[in-house]
Structures are given as C-alpha cells and as structure tokens.
C-alpha positions in Angstrom: 12.0 -5.1 18.0 15.5 -6.7 18.1 17.2 -7.3 14.8 16.7 -10.9 13.6 20.0 -12.3 12.4 18.5 -14.9 10.2 16.9 -12.2 8.0 20.2 -10.5 7.4 21.8 -13.9 6.6 18.9 -14.8 4.2 19.1 -11.4 2.5 22.8 -11.6 2.1 22.6 -15.2 0.8 20.0 -14.1 -1.8 22.2 -11.2 -3.0 25.2 -13.5 -3.2 23.2 -15.9 -5.3 22.2 -13.0 -7.6 25.9 -12.1 -8.1 26.8 -15.8 -8.7 24.2 -16.4 -11.5 24.7 -13.0 -13.1 28.5 -13.3 -13.5 29.4 -16.5 -15.4 32.6 -16.6 -17.3 30.7 -17.5 -20.5 26.9 -17.5 -20.9 27.2 -20.3 -23.4 28.7 -22.7 -20.8 26.7 -22.5 -17.7 25.3 -25.4 -15.5 21.6 -25.7 -16.0 20.6 -24.9 -12.4 22.3 -21.6 -12.7 20.1 -20.5 -15.6 16.5 -19.4 -15.7 13.8 -21.8 -17.0 13.2 -21.0 -20.7 9.5 -20.2 -20.0 7.4 -22.5 -17.8 9.1 -24.3 -15.0 11.4 -23.6 -12.1 15.1 -23.7 -11.6 17.1 -22.7 -8.4 18.0 -19.5 -10.3 14.3 -18.6 -10.6 14.0 -18.6 -6.8 16.4 -15.8 -6.3 14.4 -12.7 -7.3 11.2 -13.7 -5.6 13.3 -14.5 -2.5 14.5 -10.9 -2.4 10.9 -9.6 -2.9 9.8 -11.9 -0.1 12.6 -10.4 2.2 11.4 -6.9 1.4 8.0 -7.9 2.8 9.6 -9.4 5.9 11.6 -6.2 6.4 8.4 -4.0 6.0 6.7 -6.0 8.7 9.6 -5.6 11.1 10.4 -2.0 10.2 6.9 -0.6 10.4 5.7 -2.7 13.3 3.1 -0.8 15.3 3.7 2.4 13.3 0.8 4.6 12.3 0.5 6.2 8.8 1.9 9.7 8.7 3.1 12.2 6.1 6.7 11.7 7.2 6.5 7.9 6.8 4.8 8.2 3.4 7.5 10.7 2.4 10.3 8.3 3.4 8.6 5.4 1.6 8.2 7.5 -1.6 11.8 8.7 -1.5 13.2 5.2 -1.0 11.0 3.8 -3.8 12.1 6.6 -6.2 15.8 5.9 -5.3 15.4 2.2 -6.1 13.6 2.9 -9.4 16.2 5.6 -10.3 19.2 3.3 -9.6 17.6 0.5 -11.7 16.9 3.0 -14.6 20.5 4.3 -14.3 21.8 0.7 -14.8 19.8 0.4 -17.9 20.5 3.8 -19.2 24.3 4.1 -18.6 26.8 2.8 -21.2 30.5 3.3 -20.4 31.4 4.9 -23.7 30.5 8.0 -25.6 27.7 9.4 -25.4 27.6 7.5 -22.0 23.8 7.1 -22.0 21.6 5.0 -24.2 19.0 6.8 -26.3 15.8 7.6 -24.3 13.8 6.2 -27.2 15.1 2.6 -26.6 16.3 2.5 -23.0 14.7 -0.4 -21.0 12.4 1.0 -18.4 11.6 -2.1 -16.3 14.2 -3.9 -14.3 14.9 -5.7 -11.0 15.5 -2.5 -8.9 12.6 -0.8 -10.5 10.3 -3.6 -9.6 11.6 -3.7 -6.1 10.9 0.0 -5.8 7.3 -0.2 -7.1 6.5 -3.3 -5.0 8.0 -1.8 -1.8 6.0 1.4 -2.3 2.6 -0.3 -2.8 3.1 -3.0 -0.2 4.3 -0.6 2.5 1.2 1.5 1.9 -1.0 -1.5 2.1 0.6 -2.7 5.3 0.3 0.6 7.1 -3.4 1.0 6.2 -5.0 -2.5 6.3 -5.3 -5.3 8.8 -3.7 -8.7 8.2 -7.1 -10.3 7.3 -7.7 -7.6 4.7 -4.2 -8.1 3.3 -5.0 -11.9 3.0 -8.2 -11.1 1.1 -6.3 -8.7 -1.2 -3.7 -11.3 -1.9 -6.3 -13.9 -2.8 -8.2 -11.5 -5.1 -5.0 -10.6 -6.9 -3.9 -14.2 -7.5 -7.3 -15.4 -8.6 -8.0 -12.4 -10.8 -4.6 -12.6 -12.4 -5.3 -16.3 -13.2 -8.7 -15.5 -14.7 -7.3 -12.6 -16.8 -4.4 -14.5 -18.3 -6.3 -17.7 -18.8 -9.9 -16.8 -19.7 -10.5 -13.2 -20.8 -10.1 -12.6 -24.6 -7.6 -10.0 -25.7 -8.9 -6.7 -27.3 -8.0 -8.1 -30.7 -10.3 -11.1 -30.1 -7.5 -13.6 -29.7 -8.0 -16.4 -27.1 -5.6 -15.8 -24.2 -2.6 -18.1 -23.7 0.1 -18.7 -21.1 2.7 -19.2 -23.8 5.2 -16.6 -25.0 3.1 -15.4 -28.0 1.2 -12.2 -28.9 -2.1 -13.5 -27.3 -0.6 -13.4 -23.8 -2.1 -10.6 -21.7 1.2 -9.7 -19.9 3.2 -9.5 -23.1 0.4 -7.8 -24.9 0.3 -5.0 -22.4 4.0 -4.6 -22.2 4.4 -4.3 -26.0 1.4 -1.9 -26.2 2.5 0.5 -23.4 6.3 0.1 -23.3 7.1 -0.5 -27.0 10.8 -0.2 -27.5 11.6 0.0 -23.8 11.5 -3.7 -23.2 14.2 -6.3 -22.5 13.0 -8.4 -25.5 10.9 -7.2 -28.5 7.9 -9.2 -27.3 8.1 -9.2 -23.5 9.9 -8.2 -20.4 10.3 -10.4 -17.3 9.8 -7.3 -15.1 6.9 -6.0 -17.1 3.8 -4.0 -16.1 1.1 -6.6 -15.5 3.4 -9.2 -13.9 4.4 -6.6 -11.3 0.9 -6.9 -9.7 1.2 -10.5 -8.5 4.7 -9.6 -7.3 3.0 -7.5 -4.7 1.6 -10.7 -3.3 5.1 -12.2 -3.0 6.0 -9.2 -0.9 2.8 -9.6 1.2 3.7 -13.2 1.8 6.9 -11.9 3.3 4.9 -9.6 5.5 2.8 -12.6 6.7 6.0 -14.5 7.6 7.4 -11.3 9.2 4.4 -11.3 11.5 5.1 -14.9 12.5 8.7 -13.9 13.3 7.4 -11.5 16.0 6.1 -14.5 18.1 8.3 -14.8 21.2 7.7 -18.5 21.7 10.3 -20.0 19.3 8.8 -23.4 19.2 5.4 -22.1 18.2 7.2 -19.8 15.7 9.0 -22.7 14.0 5.9 -24.9 14.0 3.8 -22.2 12.2 6.6 -21.5 9.7 6.6 -25.2 8.9 2.8 -25.5 8.6 2.5 -22.4 6.4 5.4 -23.3 4.2 4.3 -26.8 3.4 0.7 -25.9 3.0 1.3 -23.2 0.5 3.9 -25.2 -1.3 1.4 -28.0 -1.9 -1.3 -25.5 -3.0 1.2 -23.8 -5.4 2.1 -27.1 -7.1 -1.6 -28.0 -7.3 -2.3 -24.6 -8.9 0.6 -25.3 -11.3 -1.5 -27.9 -13.0 -3.8 -25.3 -14.6 -1.7 -22.1 -14.2 1.9 -23.0 -14.9 4.8 -21.9 -12.7 6.4 -19.1 -14.7 8.8 -16.4 -13.5 8.5 -14.1 -16.5 4.7 -14.0 -16.0 5.1 -14.2 -12.2 2.1 -16.5 -12.2 0.0 -17.2 -9.1 1.4 -20.7 -8.7 4.9 -19.2 -9.0 4.1 -16.8 -6.2 2.9 -19.5 -3.8 5.7 -22.0 -4.6 8.6 -19.5 -4.4 7.2 -17.8 -1.3 6.9 -21.3 0.3 10.5 -22.1 -0.5 11.5 -18.8 0.9 9.6 -19.6 4.1 11.4 -22.9 4.4 14.8 -21.2 4.0 13.8 -18.7 6.7 12.7 -21.7 8.9 16.1 -23.4 8.6 18.2 -20.3 8.9 16.2 -19.0 11.8 16.6 -22.3 13.6 20.4 -22.3 13.0 21.1 -18.6 13.7 18.5 -17.4 16.1 17.6 -20.6 18.0 20.9 -22.6 18.0 23.0 -19.4 17.8 25.3 -20.8 15.1 27.4 -18.5 13.0 27.7 -20.5 9.9 26.3 -17.7 7.6 28.1 -14.7 9.2 29.7 -13.7 5.9 26.3 -13.4 4.4 25.2 -11.1 7.2 27.8 -8.5 6.0 26.3 -8.7 2.5 22.8 -8.5 3.9 23.5 -5.2 5.7 24.6 -3.6 2.4 22.3 -5.6 0.1 21.2 -2.9 -2.4 24.6 -1.3 -2.5 26.5 -4.5 -3.2 23.9 -5.6 -5.8 24.0 -2.2 -7.6 27.8 -2.2 -7.6 28.1 -5.7 -8.9 25.6 -5.0 -11.7 27.3 -1.8 -12.7 30.8 -3.3 -12.8 29.6 -6.3 -14.7 27.9 -4.2 -17.3 31.0 -2.0 -17.7 33.3 -5.1 -18.1 31.1 -6.3 -21.0 30.8 -3.0 -22.7 34.4 -1.6 -22.4 36.4 -2.9 -25.4 40.1 -3.8 -25.1 40.4 -4.5 -28.8 38.0 -5.5 -31.6 37.6 -9.0 -30.3 37.7 -8.6 -26.6 36.2 -6.6 -23.7 37.4 -6.5 -20.1 35.2 -9.5 -19.1 36.3 -11.8 -21.9 40.0 -10.8 -21.3 39.8 -11.7 -17.6 38.0 -14.9 -18.3 40.0 -16.1 -21.2 43.4 -15.5 -19.5 42.3 -17.0 -16.2 40.1 -20.1 -15.7 39.3 -20.6 -19.4 43.0 -21.0 -20.2 43.6 -24.0 -17.9 40.3 -25.6 -17.1 39.1 -27.9 -20.0 35.5 -28.1 -18.9 33.7 -25.0 -20.0 30.9 -25.1 -17.5 33.4 -25.6 -14.6 35.6 -22.7 -15.8 32.6 -20.5 -16.1 31.5 -21.4 -12.6 34.9 -20.8 -11.1 35.0 -17.3 -12.6 31.6 -16.6 -11.1 32.7 -17.8 -7.7 35.8 -15.6 -7.9 33.6 -12.6 -8.6 31.3 -13.6 -5.7 34.3 -13.9 -3.4 35.4 -10.4 -4.3 32.1 -9.0 -3.2 32.0 -11.1 0.0 35.4 -9.6 1.0 34.2 -6.1 0.0 31.1 -6.6 2.2 33.3 -7.6 5.1 35.5 -4.6 4.7 32.5 -2.2 4.5 31.1 -3.8 7.6 34.3 -3.5 9.6 34.6 0.2 8.6 30.9 0.7 9.4 30.1 1.9 5.9 26.5 1.2 5.1 24.7 2.4 1.9 21.2 3.4 2.8 18.6 3.7 0.0 
C-alpha cells in the first residue's frame, strides 16, 4: 500500500524527542518533563520509548500486509532482529579508550535497541501466523497474567510480591538472578527480561492501529482512531489504580496509557499530513526515514563525548557545554535545554542532508 506520511513524521518526531532528552547540557539541571519518573508515574519523557515500540507495530502491519509466512520472510525478520540487538549491545560494549571494549563480565546486555530487536522479532512472527482476534486474546492474556504475577504470586524466596523497587519485585528479581552484573543498575534494568513481555503488547497495539490505517474511508478511520484511543486511555488510567503506571516495569496500565497517547498523536498527525496535506512536520519525515541510523549515531557520539577526556576535569561534552551556553546563560535548566536543542538541530540537518543525497541506513 502507499506510504503513509504521518507515520514517517511520527517516527521522526519520536526519534527527535529521544535525542532531545538524551543530550542535556547537564543532567543535574534538567526541566522535570524532560526526565523519567523516578518509579511510578508518567512524564512526557516516559512516552518516547513506548511510542517507538508502537510505531514498530504500525510498520509491521503495513510492511507485512497480506504476506504469507515463508522461510525468506522469517530469515529477513531474524537478520533484522539480530542487527538491532547487535547494534544495541555494541553501544553498551564499546568504550572510546583502550582497551576499547568493556569487560564481558560486566557489560550491560539489555538496552533500547536490544528490546526493539526482540519485540520486533516476536511480534512479526505473531502477526504473520495469527488473526487479529487471536492477537487481541494474546494481548489480554499477557497484560492480565503480568498483573497477577507481579501483584499476587509469591516469590521463590517466600516474599510477598510488590510493585516497588525492592528485592520482592518479580521483574527485578528475575533480572538480578539471570543477568547479574549485566544490568543498568545493581538491582534492576528498565529494559529487563520480564518487562519485555508486556512490551510485545505495546507493539501489538501499534499493529491494531496499523490495521485501522488501512481503511480507505478517512472519516471512518479518524473516528475509529478517536474511539480506540479514548477508550483504552480511560481503561489504562482505571487500571493504574491497582497496577501503577510504571515504565521500568512496563506495567499493563503503562501499556494501555502510552499506546493510547500514541494513537492520539497518530490521529492528529494523520489528520494534518494525510487528510489536510499540510507539511508542518516535513523535517521529521527526514529523520523518520533514517530513524535507527540517526538514533544509533546520536547515542554513539553522545557516549564518546562523555568518555573521551580532554584533561583530568573535563571531557568533550563538558568542554562544549561549559564554553557555550553554560558560560552566558544564568539559568542552568535553560542552558542545559539550549544545548540539547543544538544537538537535536545538528541531527535534523544531518537527516535532511542524508535524505537529499538519498542515503538511507537499512537495518
């Protein structure tokens, strides 16, 4: 089917938001909406990663529309998944000084790209082999079972389960037991093992919206998007009362609320770009067409800037920040944001140059 411009815009906008929140001038001076919630709760920043997972689902629905399972399709899915996982692992493993790679005994195994690769692989297989009704049933079973496990089932050590960041949390317990020193923090990882399972539902929610986007009657399409978005948003906030919204645990309420917000964004962008034919977000289209490449490059350069030392007190990042905005803007939060916006502007321009030269990084 024809390419849907709003999806490229939404994908690019999401990657742009990732770059913005990942590159402040100083992590100690950041406006609260640009930080993740400490544990339970939801900030605008907490929407970004589930939005990208949601877009992966939309893309699966559009890319594999009416395709039948085959060895060749499975091979391509597997290769792409392994590439995504490998790129993410490389970001965790690489350090820009001798011996260039972190010890295999402590390198972090989970990560953003790793989770995208795993979720893409599983969700693509599900989409190719099951009908929509079956996928809905699978989604419900995952969300309900996950809630019951984390909230009701006692841990092997006999502790009563909890949603808090403590040892008697099932997600953290499994991460520590099976990943050990390979975690982001000693006691948990926001892209851990157990929390990856409900992430599959976030991707399936994108598939369901992708199916809606195939409807030719645009008025009906917009009406269904509105109904689905508001209905699941209400359900998600109701569920929040007994299974708190939590990104690190990727709780069932978090899945519904973030997927609903993503659907509402799609609704608005689709109306502007594909119905009214407006070009407000054209710059984000360029980013969206090179989403993984731009995200990987921005993450790699950001890590290098922090780790490459200029002298005993400064690295490349602190040198650039301290001698730019931090030297003439008194408000720390504003200076930090201006630096992040400058970094984002660089990648927006780079995306435009890549688009004009027809350079697209395929993963």
